[in-house]
SELUMRO-94603 format. One record per residue (C-alpha): residue in one letter; x, y, z. Coordinates in Angstrom, 3 decimals. Example, Ala and Ser with C-alpha at 12.3 -4.5 7.8 and 13.67 -1.06 7.14 Angstrom:
REM residues 2
ATOM   resn         c1         c2         c3
ATOM      A     12.300     -4.500      7.800
ATOM      S     13.670     -1.060      7.140
//
This chain:
REM residues 597
ATOM   resn         c1         c2         c3
ATOM      M    -20.651    -65.260     36.709
ATOM      D    -17.842    -66.324     34.475
ATOM      A    -20.160    -65.925     31.462
ATOM      L    -21.360    -62.865     32.480
ATOM      A    -17.599    -61.382     33.245
ATOM      N    -16.791    -62.389     29.820
ATOM      Q    -19.662    -60.914     28.440
ATOM      S    -18.618    -57.689     30.086
ATOM      V    -15.094    -58.086     28.729
ATOM      T    -16.122    -58.948     25.547
ATOM      F    -18.339    -55.771     25.596
ATOM      D    -15.534    -53.264     26.929
ATOM      A    -13.125    -54.750     24.270
ATOM      A    -16.082    -54.078     21.622
ATOM      A    -16.528    -50.445     23.253
ATOM      I    -12.875    -49.798     23.356
ATOM      G    -12.486    -50.951     19.605
ATOM      A    -15.285    -49.015     18.473
ATOM      G    -13.607    -45.482     20.182
ATOM      A    -10.523    -46.394     18.932
ATOM      T    -12.543    -46.607     15.327
ATOM      G    -14.098    -43.294     15.851
ATOM      H    -10.805    -41.570     17.339
ATOM      V     -9.238    -43.130     13.778
ATOM      A    -12.350    -41.835     11.653
ATOM      D    -12.086    -38.507     13.548
ATOM      G     -8.398    -38.004     12.630
ATOM      R     -9.161    -38.985      9.099
ATOM      R    -11.666    -36.536      8.965
ATOM      R     -9.693    -33.817     10.610
ATOM      R     -6.779    -34.405      8.161
ATOM      L     -9.000    -34.272      5.126
ATOM      A    -10.688    -30.895      6.308
ATOM      T     -7.066    -29.590      6.591
ATOM      A     -5.686    -30.710      3.570
ATOM      G     -9.240    -29.431      1.798
ATOM      W     -8.659    -26.122      3.356
ATOM      I     -5.139    -25.467      2.211
ATOM      V     -6.113    -26.684     -1.469
ATOM      F     -8.996    -23.894     -1.174
ATOM      L     -6.641    -21.106     -0.040
ATOM      L     -3.841    -22.242     -2.555
ATOM      A     -6.358    -22.176     -5.465
ATOM      V     -7.663    -18.648     -4.193
ATOM      L     -4.161    -17.539     -4.405
ATOM      A     -3.437    -19.443     -7.892
ATOM      F     -6.538    -17.557     -8.854
ATOM      L     -5.795    -13.780     -7.902
ATOM      V     -1.910    -13.989     -8.706
ATOM      I     -0.573    -16.947    -10.657
ATOM      Y     -3.060    -17.161    -13.487
ATOM      P     -2.826    -13.411    -14.275
ATOM      V      0.832    -12.838    -13.975
ATOM      L      1.155    -16.516    -15.937
ATOM      M     -0.705    -15.532    -18.853
ATOM      L      1.181    -11.873    -18.793
ATOM      L      4.080    -13.975    -19.273
ATOM      I      2.495    -15.658    -21.956
ATOM      G      1.535    -12.679    -23.489
ATOM      A      4.669    -11.246    -23.451
ATOM      L      6.608    -14.501    -25.236
ATOM      T      4.039    -14.366    -27.910
ATOM      D      2.470    -12.139    -30.803
ATOM      S     -1.214    -12.796    -29.390
ATOM      N     -3.157    -13.102    -27.018
ATOM      P     -3.776    -16.819    -25.468
ATOM      V     -7.263    -16.096    -24.086
ATOM      V     -8.521    -14.963    -27.721
ATOM      D     -6.313    -17.312    -30.020
ATOM      G     -5.960    -20.353    -27.530
ATOM      L     -2.806    -21.892    -26.473
ATOM      A     -2.514    -24.386    -29.529
ATOM      G     -1.104    -21.593    -32.081
ATOM      L      1.184    -19.652    -29.654
ATOM      K      4.463    -19.653    -30.871
ATOM      P      6.701    -18.662    -27.988
ATOM      S      9.752    -15.899    -28.500
ATOM      V     11.381    -13.506    -26.792
ATOM      E     11.041    -10.837    -29.781
ATOM      N      9.147     -8.556    -27.848
ATOM      F     11.548     -8.678    -24.606
ATOM      T     14.476     -8.146    -27.314
ATOM      A     12.630     -5.399    -29.551
ATOM      V     11.834     -3.515    -25.735
ATOM      L     15.514     -3.854    -24.755
ATOM      S     16.915     -2.767    -27.971
ATOM      N     14.431      0.442    -28.125
ATOM      P     15.955      3.555    -26.755
ATOM      N     12.401      4.893    -25.167
ATOM      V     12.390      1.830    -22.844
ATOM      L     15.898      2.269    -21.726
ATOM      E     15.369      6.019    -21.323
ATOM      A     11.754      5.432    -19.399
ATOM      L     13.829      2.909    -17.270
ATOM      T     16.636      5.064    -16.462
ATOM      N     14.350      7.756    -15.595
ATOM      S     12.305      5.571    -13.127
ATOM      L     15.511      4.558    -11.356
ATOM      I     16.524      7.901    -10.816
ATOM      C     13.714      9.924    -10.165
ATOM      C     12.287      6.592     -7.851
ATOM      G     16.270      6.640     -6.112
ATOM      G     16.005     10.376     -5.742
ATOM      G     12.667     10.148     -3.953
ATOM      T     13.666      7.027     -1.982
ATOM      A     16.898      9.300     -0.676
ATOM      L     14.633     12.229      0.514
ATOM      A     12.193      9.740      2.019
ATOM      L     14.745      7.975      3.877
ATOM      A     15.986     11.353      5.307
ATOM      I     12.296     12.679      6.382
ATOM      G     11.285      9.398      7.680
ATOM      L     14.487      8.748      9.833
ATOM      A     14.615     11.770     11.166
ATOM      F     11.169     12.320     12.258
ATOM      S     11.381      8.641     13.678
ATOM      W     14.367      9.609     16.048
ATOM      I     12.889     12.884     17.044
ATOM      V      9.568     11.267     18.034
ATOM      V     11.135      8.471     19.791
ATOM      R     14.560      9.207     20.920
ATOM      T     14.030     12.941     21.907
ATOM      N     12.489     15.595     24.418
ATOM      T     10.863     17.326     21.605
ATOM      P      7.637     18.674     22.703
ATOM      C      4.169     17.707     21.198
ATOM      K      5.271     14.251     19.982
ATOM      G      2.305     12.954     19.241
ATOM      F      1.328     15.718     17.131
ATOM      I      4.725     14.884     15.266
ATOM      A      4.032     11.295     14.728
ATOM      A      0.440     11.839     13.497
ATOM      V      1.904     14.357     10.677
ATOM      S      4.313     11.999     10.033
ATOM      M      1.335      9.854      8.846
ATOM      I     -0.529     12.237      6.855
ATOM      P      0.748     11.533      2.880
ATOM      L      0.036      7.807      3.968
ATOM      F     -3.729      8.987      3.204
ATOM      V     -3.222     11.452      0.230
ATOM      P     -3.870      9.920     -2.849
ATOM      P     -1.031     10.330     -5.026
ATOM      L     -2.587     11.682     -8.035
ATOM      V     -4.064     14.287     -6.003
ATOM      A     -0.776     15.191     -4.799
ATOM      G      0.630     15.307     -7.929
ATOM      V     -2.257     18.073     -9.361
ATOM      A     -1.686     20.174     -5.973
ATOM      W      1.874     20.610     -6.749
ATOM      V      1.163     21.090    -10.461
ATOM      M     -1.003     24.068     -8.951
ATOM      L      1.454     25.189     -6.573
ATOM      G      4.763     24.848     -8.673
ATOM      S      3.768     25.621    -12.595
ATOM      P      6.569     27.562    -13.893
ATOM      K      3.735     29.862    -15.325
ATOM      T      0.377     30.080    -13.092
ATOM      G      1.852     28.472    -10.073
ATOM      L      0.563     30.150     -6.770
ATOM      I      4.232     29.982     -5.168
ATOM      N      5.854     31.823     -8.314
ATOM      T      2.687     34.403     -8.428
ATOM      V      3.528     35.220     -4.324
ATOM      L      7.792     34.904     -5.023
ATOM      K      6.414     37.618     -8.038
ATOM      W      4.640     39.759     -5.726
ATOM      F      7.271     40.287     -2.975
ATOM      G      9.651     41.063     -5.743
ATOM      I     12.018     38.168     -5.489
ATOM      D     13.695     37.036     -8.961
ATOM      F     13.467     33.090     -8.793
ATOM      R     11.200     30.257    -10.050
ATOM      V      9.723     27.127     -9.104
ATOM      D      9.326     24.899    -11.768
ATOM      L      8.294     21.681    -10.874
ATOM      Y      8.133     19.813    -14.568
ATOM      T     11.529     18.398    -13.808
ATOM      M     13.532     15.633    -12.271
ATOM      S     13.900     17.295     -9.426
ATOM      G     10.233     18.115     -9.015
ATOM      L      9.072     14.500     -9.495
ATOM      I     11.873     13.574     -6.962
ATOM      F     10.714     16.132     -4.622
ATOM      V      7.148     15.081     -4.381
ATOM      F      7.887     11.457     -4.233
ATOM      G     10.138     11.867     -1.322
ATOM      I      8.172     14.105      0.712
ATOM      Y      4.724     11.776      0.330
ATOM      Y      6.269      8.563      0.971
ATOM      A      8.355      9.290      3.987
ATOM      P      5.648      7.928      5.883
ATOM      Y      6.963      4.218      4.567
ATOM      V     10.361      4.889      6.398
ATOM      Y      8.779      6.423      9.622
ATOM      M      6.787      3.568     10.142
ATOM      F      9.395      0.732     10.287
ATOM      T     12.326      2.587     11.956
ATOM      A      9.985      4.210     14.425
ATOM      S      8.641      0.763     15.754
ATOM      A     12.595     -0.404     16.061
ATOM      L     13.869      2.342     17.639
ATOM      R     11.126      1.919     20.046
ATOM      N     12.147     -1.628     20.858
ATOM      M     15.693     -0.482     21.040
ATOM      D     17.649     -1.145     24.312
ATOM      P     19.047      2.254     25.082
ATOM      S     21.974      0.895     27.038
ATOM      L     23.835      0.285     23.863
ATOM      E     23.585      4.113     23.009
ATOM      E     24.916      4.637     26.861
ATOM      A     27.625      2.640     26.468
ATOM      S     28.885      4.274     23.517
ATOM      E     28.433      7.669     25.254
ATOM      V     30.384      6.454     28.338
ATOM      A     33.085      5.471     25.975
ATOM      G     33.506      8.804     25.049
ATOM      A     31.424      9.177     21.266
ATOM      S     29.287     12.286     20.892
ATOM      P     25.672     12.060     20.581
ATOM      L     25.847     12.482     16.887
ATOM      A     28.659      9.587     16.412
ATOM      T     26.342      7.594     18.363
ATOM      L     23.477      8.356     15.954
ATOM      F     25.462      6.991     12.943
ATOM      T     27.836      4.381     14.485
ATOM      V     25.098      2.475     17.403
ATOM      T     21.648      3.883     16.734
ATOM      F     21.115      3.494     13.011
ATOM      P     23.407      0.408     12.524
ATOM      L     21.643     -1.736     14.603
ATOM      I     18.426     -0.806     12.918
ATOM      L     19.812     -1.461      9.564
ATOM      P     16.878     -3.942      8.772
ATOM      A     14.289     -1.275      9.731
ATOM      I     15.843      1.050      7.497
ATOM      I     16.498     -1.086      4.791
ATOM      S     13.056     -2.577      4.439
ATOM      G     11.256      0.999      4.979
ATOM      T     13.461      2.293      2.036
ATOM      L     12.946     -0.729     -0.278
ATOM      L      9.129     -0.122      0.473
ATOM      S      9.114      3.230     -0.799
ATOM      F     11.094      2.879     -3.671
ATOM      V      9.102     -0.148     -4.541
ATOM      V      6.090      2.099     -4.157
ATOM      M      7.359      4.409     -6.239
ATOM      L      8.201      2.343     -9.204
ATOM      G      4.709      1.709     -9.562
ATOM      I      3.140      4.992     -9.159
ATOM      Y      1.568      6.336    -12.168
ATOM      G     -0.518      9.432    -11.158
ATOM      I      2.734     11.734     -9.932
ATOM      P      4.654     11.138    -13.041
ATOM      A      1.702     11.480    -15.599
ATOM      V      0.705     15.321    -13.929
ATOM      L      4.643     16.402    -13.467
ATOM      G      6.738     14.392    -15.742
ATOM      A      4.527     14.427    -19.124
ATOM      P      5.107     18.404    -19.742
ATOM      A      8.492     17.985    -19.516
ATOM      N      8.285     14.617    -21.834
ATOM      I      9.613     12.944    -18.595
ATOM      S      8.823      9.132    -19.232
ATOM      V      9.160      6.695    -16.813
ATOM      L      8.075      2.863    -16.919
ATOM      T      4.239      3.003    -15.883
ATOM      T      3.649      6.021    -18.244
ATOM      Y      5.560      4.149    -20.890
ATOM      I      3.620      1.044    -20.257
ATOM      F      0.125      2.919    -20.492
ATOM      K      1.213      4.940    -23.615
ATOM      L      1.490      1.325    -25.161
ATOM      T     -2.185      0.795    -24.345
ATOM      A     -3.573      3.525    -25.513
ATOM      W     -2.084      3.598    -28.874
ATOM      Q     -4.074      2.820    -32.189
ATOM      P     -4.278     -0.430    -32.401
ATOM      P     -3.045     -0.902    -28.826
ATOM      L      0.218     -2.872    -28.316
ATOM      Y     -0.772     -5.128    -25.524
ATOM      N      2.202     -7.624    -26.151
ATOM      T      5.024     -4.876    -25.685
ATOM      A      3.405     -3.606    -23.008
ATOM      A      3.092     -7.241    -21.315
ATOM      A      6.893     -7.292    -22.224
ATOM      V      7.653     -4.317    -20.362
ATOM      A      5.549     -5.160    -17.477
ATOM      I      7.356     -8.202    -17.174
ATOM      I     10.630     -6.008    -16.924
ATOM      L      9.130     -3.790    -14.149
ATOM      M      7.837     -6.548    -12.104
ATOM      V     11.595     -8.370    -12.612
ATOM      V     13.149     -5.130    -11.264
ATOM      T     11.126     -5.349     -8.100
ATOM      G     10.929     -8.852     -7.173
ATOM      F     15.084     -8.253     -7.365
ATOM      L     15.163     -5.366     -5.085
ATOM      V     13.165     -7.408     -2.911
ATOM      L     15.188    -10.791     -3.001
ATOM      M     18.570     -8.114     -2.526
ATOM      Q     17.010     -6.652      0.635
ATOM      Q     16.307    -10.126      2.291
ATOM      K     20.134    -11.176      1.123
ATOM      V     21.485     -7.907      2.753
ATOM      V     19.626     -8.530      6.025
ATOM      S     19.587    -11.954      6.522
ATOM      G     22.981    -13.573      8.151
ATOM      K     23.627    -10.746     10.168
ATOM      S     22.436    -10.436     13.836
ATOM      Y     20.892     -7.231     14.504
ATOM      A     19.461     -8.170     18.269
ATOM      T     18.501     -5.152     20.188
ATOM      V     15.551     -6.149     22.855
ATOM      A     17.047     -7.865     25.805
ATOM      G     15.317    -10.138     28.156
ATOM      K     15.378     -7.232     30.914
ATOM      A     12.888     -4.476     30.960
ATOM      F     13.928     -1.338     29.782
ATOM      R     12.503      2.400     28.863
ATOM      P     13.255      4.180     25.735
ATOM      R     15.584      7.113     26.627
ATOM      S     14.638     10.766     25.404
ATOM      L     18.060     12.836     24.647
ATOM      D     17.607     16.048     25.842
ATOM      L     17.887     18.417     22.998
ATOM      G     17.662     21.702     25.308
ATOM      P     16.825     25.060     23.036
ATOM      W     17.049     22.525     19.806
ATOM      R     13.797     20.812     20.625
ATOM      W     12.200     23.570     19.188
ATOM      V     14.091     23.610     16.045
ATOM      T     13.128     19.913     15.907
ATOM      L      9.306     20.988     16.466
ATOM      G      9.449     23.524     13.609
ATOM      L     10.596     20.880     10.967
ATOM      A      7.348     19.150     11.840
ATOM      V      5.234     22.190     10.911
ATOM      V      7.485     22.781      8.212
ATOM      Y      6.672     19.551      6.700
ATOM      L      2.946     19.680      7.848
ATOM      L      2.985     23.174      5.782
ATOM      V      4.395     21.786      2.420
ATOM      V      2.544     18.249      2.691
ATOM      V     -0.550     19.310      3.727
ATOM      V     -1.407     22.853      4.612
ATOM      L     -0.045     24.831      0.606
ATOM      P     -1.148     21.663     -1.324
ATOM      T     -4.560     21.886      0.268
ATOM      L     -4.791     26.020     -0.260
ATOM      A     -3.794     25.444     -3.498
ATOM      L     -6.743     22.860     -4.431
ATOM      I     -9.043     25.223     -2.767
ATOM      V     -8.077     28.217     -4.313
ATOM      T     -8.005     26.663     -7.953
ATOM      A    -11.507     24.930     -7.076
ATOM      F    -13.194     28.121     -6.429
ATOM      R    -11.628     30.643     -8.626
ATOM      K    -13.366     31.254    -11.707
ATOM      F    -10.233     31.739    -13.934
ATOM      M     -6.841     30.861    -13.029
ATOM      F     -5.235     34.170    -14.347
ATOM      I     -3.606     35.808    -11.506
ATOM      R     -1.928     38.557    -11.890
ATOM      D     -0.890     39.672     -8.301
ATOM      V     -1.569     38.622     -4.639
ATOM      N     -4.582     41.415     -4.708
ATOM      S     -6.250     39.646     -7.325
ATOM      L     -5.628     36.258     -5.411
ATOM      L     -7.410     37.707     -2.365
ATOM      D    -10.373     39.553     -4.580
ATOM      M    -13.156     37.049     -3.188
ATOM      K    -14.930     38.193     -6.596
ATOM      Q    -13.316     36.058     -8.515
ATOM      Y    -14.356     33.240     -6.439
ATOM      S    -17.798     31.055     -7.064
ATOM      W    -18.861     27.659     -6.930
ATOM      M    -18.915     26.942    -10.714
ATOM      H    -16.499     24.465    -10.834
ATOM      F    -18.211     22.219     -8.100
ATOM      N    -21.563     22.853    -10.021
ATOM      A    -20.162     21.872    -12.882
ATOM      V    -18.799     18.755    -11.484
ATOM      F    -21.945     17.247     -9.969
ATOM      D    -23.859     18.728    -12.937
ATOM      N    -21.856     15.621    -14.917
ATOM      P    -23.865     12.298    -14.198
ATOM      I    -20.362     10.411    -14.362
ATOM      T    -19.290     12.109    -10.743
ATOM      M    -22.173     10.544     -8.849
ATOM      A    -21.387      7.030    -10.935
ATOM      S    -17.704      7.117    -10.192
ATOM      V    -18.561      7.727     -6.529
ATOM      W    -20.647      4.850     -6.008
ATOM      N    -18.347      2.739     -7.992
ATOM      T    -15.894      3.766     -5.782
ATOM      L    -17.255      3.179     -2.358
ATOM      E    -18.923     -0.340     -3.820
ATOM      V    -15.505     -1.221     -5.034
ATOM      G    -14.058      0.019     -1.908
ATOM      V    -16.571     -1.952      0.434
ATOM      I    -15.749     -5.113     -1.545
ATOM      T    -12.339     -5.075     -1.676
ATOM      A    -12.241     -4.270      2.333
ATOM      L    -14.848     -7.255      2.938
ATOM      A    -13.708    -10.156      0.436
ATOM      G    -10.061     -8.859      0.942
ATOM      G     -9.984     -8.462      4.826
ATOM      A    -11.702    -11.890      5.229
ATOM      L     -9.594    -13.699      3.000
ATOM      A     -6.490    -12.068      4.787
ATOM      F     -7.727    -13.279      8.238
ATOM      A     -7.728    -16.647      6.593
ATOM      I     -4.715    -16.583      4.959
ATOM      G     -3.095    -15.120      8.447
ATOM      Y     -4.873    -17.320     11.011
ATOM      T     -3.617    -20.372      8.947
ATOM      I      0.067    -18.836      8.737
ATOM      H      0.477    -17.809     12.130
ATOM      R     -2.207    -19.851     14.243
ATOM      T     -1.600    -23.192     12.611
ATOM      H      1.587    -25.971     11.952
ATOM      V     -0.286    -27.292      8.894
ATOM      A      1.842    -28.636      5.890
ATOM      G      1.574    -26.342      2.961
ATOM      R      1.244    -23.009      5.118
ATOM      R      5.008    -21.707      4.141
ATOM      S      3.630    -21.882      0.531
ATOM      I      0.557    -19.882      1.244
ATOM      D      2.704    -17.455      2.766
ATOM      L      5.059    -17.042     -0.078
ATOM      L      2.184    -16.941     -2.534
ATOM      S      0.426    -14.529     -0.511
ATOM      S      3.768    -12.242     -0.378
ATOM      L      4.535    -12.249     -3.951
ATOM      P      2.267     -9.106     -5.183
ATOM      V      4.585     -7.182     -2.976
ATOM      A      6.872     -7.405     -6.028
ATOM      I      4.459     -6.426     -8.458
ATOM      P      3.496     -2.874     -9.012
ATOM      G     -0.419     -1.907     -9.205
ATOM      L      0.135     -1.055    -13.214
ATOM      V      1.514     -4.696    -13.524
ATOM      I     -1.418     -6.335    -11.655
ATOM      G     -3.562     -4.053    -13.939
ATOM      V     -2.230     -5.145    -17.087
ATOM      A     -2.005     -8.654    -16.006
ATOM      Y     -5.834     -8.521    -15.248
ATOM      L     -6.478     -7.063    -18.706
ATOM      W     -4.398     -9.675    -20.187
ATOM      A     -6.256    -12.759    -18.553
ATOM      W     -9.481    -11.375    -18.551
ATOM      I    -10.228     -9.263    -21.202
ATOM      A    -11.753    -11.956    -23.834
ATOM      L    -13.528    -14.529    -21.789
ATOM      P    -17.056    -14.815    -22.414
ATOM      G    -19.110    -14.239    -19.533
ATOM      G    -16.019    -13.236    -17.555
ATOM      L    -15.213    -10.460    -14.991
ATOM      Y    -13.674     -7.650    -17.650
ATOM      G    -15.975     -4.757    -17.474
ATOM      T    -17.417     -5.283    -14.137
ATOM      I    -16.799     -3.711    -10.633
ATOM      W    -15.711     -7.493     -9.320
ATOM      I    -12.485     -7.528    -11.525
ATOM      L    -11.251     -4.364     -9.814
ATOM      A    -12.181     -5.491     -6.549
ATOM      L    -10.236     -8.633     -7.076
ATOM      A     -7.290     -6.697     -8.593
ATOM      F     -6.811     -4.570     -5.412
ATOM      I     -7.093     -7.358     -3.206
ATOM      A     -4.236     -9.033     -5.295
ATOM      R     -2.368     -5.827     -5.454
ATOM      F     -2.704     -5.370     -1.280
ATOM      M     -2.812     -8.532     -0.030
ATOM      P      0.717     -8.632      1.411
ATOM      D      0.099     -5.193      3.219
ATOM      T     -3.144     -6.598      4.758
ATOM      V     -1.633     -9.778      5.779
ATOM      K      1.267     -8.119      7.575
ATOM      A     -0.924     -5.402      9.212
ATOM      L     -3.231     -8.335     10.694
ATOM      S     -0.066    -10.417     11.778
ATOM      T      0.258     -8.533     14.897
ATOM      S     -2.807     -8.978     15.871
ATOM      F     -2.339    -12.586     15.637
ATOM      M      0.734    -12.811     17.573
ATOM      Q     -0.704    -10.971     20.451
ATOM      I     -3.344    -13.622     21.216
ATOM      H     -1.518    -16.229     23.256
ATOM      R     -2.436    -19.886     22.292
ATOM      E     -3.438    -21.004     25.724
ATOM      L     -6.660    -18.803     24.937
ATOM      E     -7.401    -21.344     21.909
ATOM      E     -6.525    -24.257     24.062
ATOM      A     -8.697    -23.543     26.783
ATOM      A    -11.740    -23.146     24.407
ATOM      W    -11.039    -26.659     22.888
ATOM      I    -10.824    -28.143     26.247
ATOM      C    -14.122    -26.801     27.104
ATOM      G    -15.321    -28.706     23.940
ATOM      R    -15.231    -25.950     21.372
ATOM      G    -14.625    -26.805     17.652
ATOM      L    -11.873    -24.925     15.679
ATOM      L    -14.521    -22.441     13.735
ATOM      S    -16.418    -21.959     17.160
ATOM      T    -13.165    -21.014     18.873
ATOM      I    -12.350    -18.784     16.118
ATOM      R    -15.663    -16.993     16.178
ATOM      T    -15.719    -16.751     20.401
ATOM      I    -11.964    -16.199     21.105
ATOM      V     -9.732    -15.436     18.107
ATOM      L    -12.159    -12.683     15.970
ATOM      P    -12.933    -10.886     19.252
ATOM      L     -9.722    -10.375     20.282
ATOM      A     -8.309     -9.581     17.144
ATOM      S    -11.404     -7.185     16.095
ATOM      P     -9.027     -3.486     16.468
ATOM      G     -6.529     -5.198     14.228
ATOM      V     -9.376     -7.039     11.352
ATOM      I    -11.028     -3.689     11.292
ATOM      A     -7.566     -1.758     10.572
ATOM      A     -6.657     -3.977      7.870
ATOM      M     -9.888     -3.615      6.414
ATOM      T     -9.644     -0.148      6.384
ATOM      L     -6.542      0.197      5.007
ATOM      L     -7.685     -1.724      1.954
ATOM      F    -10.462      0.381      1.831
ATOM      V     -8.559      3.396      1.839
ATOM      L     -5.615      2.181     -0.568
ATOM      G     -8.546      0.701     -3.199
ATOM      I     -9.992      4.259     -3.089
ATOM      R     -6.556      5.397     -3.593
ATOM      E     -5.565      3.201     -6.389
ATOM      L     -5.238      4.409    -10.037
ATOM      G     -2.692      2.231    -11.481
ATOM      S     -4.552     -0.983    -11.862
ATOM      S     -7.692      0.812    -12.459
ATOM      L     -6.760      2.247    -15.623
ATOM      F     -6.495     -1.061    -17.400
ATOM      L     -9.811     -2.358    -16.084
ATOM      Y    -12.409      0.316    -16.056
ATOM      T    -15.238      0.677    -18.855
ATOM      S    -17.561      3.574    -18.754
ATOM      N    -19.914      1.785    -16.441
ATOM      T    -17.228      1.081    -13.777
ATOM      T    -15.309      4.365    -13.897
ATOM      V    -14.145      5.250    -10.426
ATOM      M    -12.905      8.647     -8.922
ATOM      A     -9.168      8.198     -9.559
ATOM      V     -9.487      7.599    -13.328
ATOM      L    -12.232     10.414    -13.333
ATOM      L     -9.728     12.745    -11.963
ATOM      L     -7.203     12.012    -14.274
ATOM      D     -9.577     12.538    -17.249
ATOM      Y    -10.624     16.077    -15.921
ATOM      Y     -6.659     16.817    -15.472
ATOM      E     -5.772     15.566    -18.927
ATOM      G     -9.137     17.612    -20.405
ATOM      G     -7.401     20.863    -19.103
ATOM      N     -9.831     21.957    -16.885
ATOM      T     -7.829     23.007    -13.755
ATOM      G    -10.998     23.948    -12.151
ATOM      K    -12.598     20.847    -12.139
ATOM      T     -9.652     18.904    -11.644
ATOM      A     -9.382     20.578     -7.865
ATOM      A    -12.937     20.672     -7.144
ATOM      F    -13.100     17.238     -7.439
ATOM      S     -9.498     16.503     -5.961
ATOM      L    -10.979     18.116     -2.903
ATOM      V    -14.342     15.973     -2.870
ATOM      Q    -12.021     12.791     -3.203
ATOM      T     -9.783     14.332      0.087
ATOM      V    -13.041     15.193      1.737
ATOM      L    -14.431     11.280      1.352
ATOM      L    -11.262      9.967      2.076
ATOM      A    -11.060     12.087      5.110
ATOM      V    -14.487     11.322      6.428
ATOM      L    -14.626      7.664      6.131
ATOM      I    -11.047      7.297      7.816
ATOM      G    -12.144      9.395     10.534
ATOM      G    -15.467      7.111     10.641
ATOM      A    -13.245      3.666     10.496
ATOM      H    -10.810      5.012     13.373
ATOM      L    -14.184      5.391     15.460
ATOM      I    -15.614      2.241     14.635
ATOM      K    -12.071      0.613     15.542
ATOM      W    -11.978      2.376     18.811
ATOM      L    -15.363      1.382     20.034
ATOM      A    -14.327     -2.155     18.947
ATOM      A    -10.777     -2.025     21.211
ATOM      R    -13.146     -0.618     24.120
ATOM      R    -15.775     -3.560     23.903
ATOM      S    -13.053     -6.003     23.557
ATOM      H    -11.372     -4.343     26.541
ATOM      L    -14.348     -4.227     28.705
ATOM      G    -15.215     -7.915     27.845
ATOM      A    -11.828     -8.835     28.788
//
């Protein structure tokens, strides 16, 4: 019996030792897998962001391309920067950029802040309609917006001037000016301010405003001394985002600024690469300057917001109040209708008239309404061009690749940042946020510089466009997914682990189904932004990979306004159909997720 007991004790000790060894081995494997995962994400981000920007910086500091000539013969110098900074044309372009983007941002701030207050804090009728109208410009490609307003506000042939002349009004609209650039920038980038400020207003406790009014402050005084100061982080974030986005836009300054010789940094960079021979090193230096300006603005925003308390959400429940505007509520509704007319109805009518009209010479309104002057000739000419359908398929292909690959990468990054505590996730968060300070045009120049001469490389393929778009819009996609991750309680994952499911199985069966509406929204956002993107495409397309945004610019620069308008309508209709389909898929996914719950 003693021998048997000793054997049993020996067996139990061996089993315990084997179990402990197994747990140690499992822990070691998990640590190795975690480290491998972090290294993989860091390598992907380095490939997408760090390598192109590093090569761009090296190119700006030398007089050759390191990809072509190698690193051995490079002689670093700041001559490109000194030449650029001493060039009056560059300083003029920088000044113009700051003026038009600063003015556009001020107008966008006024519009976005006004509409967010109207929708969230007042009893204005049809607030759902106003909220939808406020977001429409977000889906209008900048080049299409610029082209439409050229047709409306051209000093000689603009439709607005034709109508004013017919009414006998001695006033002419000319958008080929700095004020024209500011106007178009402001009305189309107001949604960025609206998104930030409307969300902040919904989460703000109304008792703070009520206390101000009890103390004797008028509603207007309360608005400027309590409401807006408390949502200052949202105001600053939306304002900064609008300014940074405007700073990197090429399409609007190209069509409205070029005729008046108003050069901005984006158009100046493109001119440098279009010269013979191309001045790639100089363009790289200007691109670095543009990136530094945007990076400085991002850091300044973080410094302004940090260190101050803006807490407005207390532990107790509250309901956002609606200020009774009385008869003035019809005025605020009228402002929304006017905004809809300005940003959607008038530009669309201008595109329709120009696309269907045989010739753009319009003597008066009677000639404008003469149906004999309209036909399908411009659409026939557009679709007779074999490049048209090729550009459509290229655009759809790069959009799908960008949405799927970028969405998967953003999901992996977002899950790592928001659902784990692994070492290195802060570095991943920082690298994935870095492109917010890099304008699209700079991304295009960086990818051109990094890949143009590599044998068997990506340059000249659809893939380089998709990779540039993924890098360009990575911060937007990760941010769009972050809310979905934060809404999923950790107890659901812990319950799955207790039931014996592994990490990948838990993600597949628990996290992904619950986050599917956010994933679809993020992929839709990527798809739309990819179809719209012009700045990055300008430096990366070839004759075989022309996308719709580039072809539209070619039509415009070719001087054929009819084809330009027709192709603008084609791109707009395609975007509307795709966005509508994506919203339907998102609604079905949300409904299935709700029914499953």
